C-alpha positions in Angstrom: -27.1 -16.0 -37.6 -28.1 -13.5 -34.9 -26.1 -15.2 -32.1 -23.0 -15.1 -34.3 -23.4 -11.4 -34.9 -23.9 -10.8 -31.2 -20.7 -12.9 -30.4 -18.7 -10.9 -33.0 -19.9 -7.6 -31.6 -19.1 -8.7 -28.0 -15.6 -9.8 -29.0 -15.1 -6.5 -30.8 -16.1 -4.4 -27.8 -14.0 -6.5 -25.4 -10.9 -6.3 -27.7 -11.4 -2.5 -28.0 -12.0 -1.8 -24.3 -10.5 -4.8 -22.7 -12.7 -6.6 -20.1 -10.3 -5.4 -17.3 -10.2 -1.9 -18.9 -13.7 -1.1 -17.7 -13.8 1.0 -14.5 -15.0 -0.7 -11.4 -18.2 0.5 -9.8 -17.3 3.0 -7.0 -18.5 2.6 -3.5 -21.7 4.4 -2.6 -22.0 6.7 0.4 -23.4 4.0 2.6 -21.6 1.3 4.6 -24.0 -1.3 3.2 -22.4 -1.1 -0.3 -18.9 -1.7 1.1 -17.5 -5.1 2.0 -18.4 -6.0 5.6 -14.9 -7.2 6.4 -11.6 -8.1 4.7 -8.8 -10.0 6.3 -10.0 -9.4 9.8 -10.5 -5.7 9.1 -13.9 -3.9 9.2 -14.8 -1.7 6.3 -16.4 1.7 6.7 -17.3 4.2 4.0 -17.7 7.9 4.7 -18.3 10.0 1.7 -16.0 8.8 -1.1 -13.4 7.4 1.3 -13.1 3.7 2.3 -11.5 3.0 5.7 -10.4 -0.4 6.9 -10.3 -0.6 10.7 -8.8 -3.3 12.9 -10.7 -4.9 15.9 -9.6 -2.0 18.2 -11.1 0.6 15.8 -7.8 1.9 14.5 -7.5 2.9 10.8 -5.2 0.5 9.0 -6.0 1.5 5.4 -7.6 4.5 3.7 -8.5 4.6 0.0 -10.4 6.9 -2.3 -10.8 7.3 -6.0 -11.8 10.2 -8.4 -13.4 8.8 -11.5 -14.2 11.1 -14.4 -14.8 10.1 -18.0 -11.3 10.8 -19.2 -9.1 10.2 -16.1 -9.0 8.2 -12.9 -7.1 8.8 -9.7 -6.8 6.1 -7.1 -5.0 6.6 -3.8 -4.4 4.0 -1.0 -2.7 4.7 2.3 -1.7 2.2 4.9 -1.0 2.6 8.6 0.6 0.6 11.4 -1.0 -0.3 14.7 0.0 3.1 16.2 -1.7 5.0 13.5 1.5 6.0 11.7 1.5 6.2 7.9 3.7 3.4 6.5 2.9 3.4 2.8 1.0 5.0 0.0 0.2 4.3 -3.6 -1.1 6.6 -6.3 -2.4 5.5 -9.6 -3.5 8.2 -12.0 -4.4 7.7 -15.6 -5.6 10.2 -18.2 -7.0 10.0 -21.7 -3.5 9.8 -23.1 -2.4 7.0 -20.8 -0.8 6.6 -17.4 0.3 9.8 -15.5 1.4 8.3 -12.2 1.9 4.8 -10.8 3.9 5.6 -7.7 4.4 3.8 -4.3 6.0 5.4 -1.3 7.3 4.1 2.0 7.3 6.3 5.1 9.4 6.1 8.3 8.1 6.4 11.9 8.2 10.2 11.7 6.0 10.3 8.5 8.9 11.2 6.2 9.0 9.7 2.7 12.0 7.4 2.7 11.5 5.6 -0.6 9.5 6.2 -3.8 9.2 3.8 -6.7 7.2 3.7 -9.9 6.4 5.7 -12.9 5.8 9.5 -13.3 4.9 11.0 -16.7 6.9 14.0 -17.8 5.8 17.1 -15.8 4.2 15.1 -13.0 6.5 16.2 -10.2 3.9 16.9 -7.5 5.0 15.4 -4.2 3.4 12.1 -3.2 2.2 13.6 0.1 0.0 16.1 -1.7 -2.4 13.2 -2.8 -2.8 11.9 0.8 -5.7 12.5 3.0 -5.6 12.9 6.8 -7.4 10.4 8.9 -10.2 12.2 10.8 -9.9 12.4 14.5 -12.4 10.3 16.4 -13.5 8.4 13.3 -16.9 6.7 14.1 -18.1 3.9 11.9 
C-alpha cells in the first residue's frame, strides 16, 4: 500500500510543478562546478556569470541568471571571433507568468537590427539594458 501512496504523491507533485518546471541548479562561484568545455569552447565562471571562451581566449558567449522564489531572469549574449556582440536572448518569468522571451540580433556596430519574441504589457525596457559588458583582460 505504501509504494502506491508514494507513487500517487509523486505523480501529483510532478503534475502540479511539472518535472521541467523545477529551476535548474545555478552555477557556483568556482570553475569546478561549471562544465569544463562545450563544443570546443572552454567554460569559465566568475561570480554569477558563465563565459564560454574559444581556443584563443576570446569570449564567444556570456550568460547569467537571477533566480528568486517568484521570478527568474536568464540572459545569454553571443559574440563573433572579433568580440562583437551578435545576438542576445532574455527570458524573464514572474509569479504571474512570462514577462519577456525576447531575442535580438546586432550588426557589426552593435546596433540592434532585429528583435523577436514576446513582451508582456508594460515591459518596454530596451533589450540592451539587460546586457553585461565583457570585462577587459578576462582571465580564466
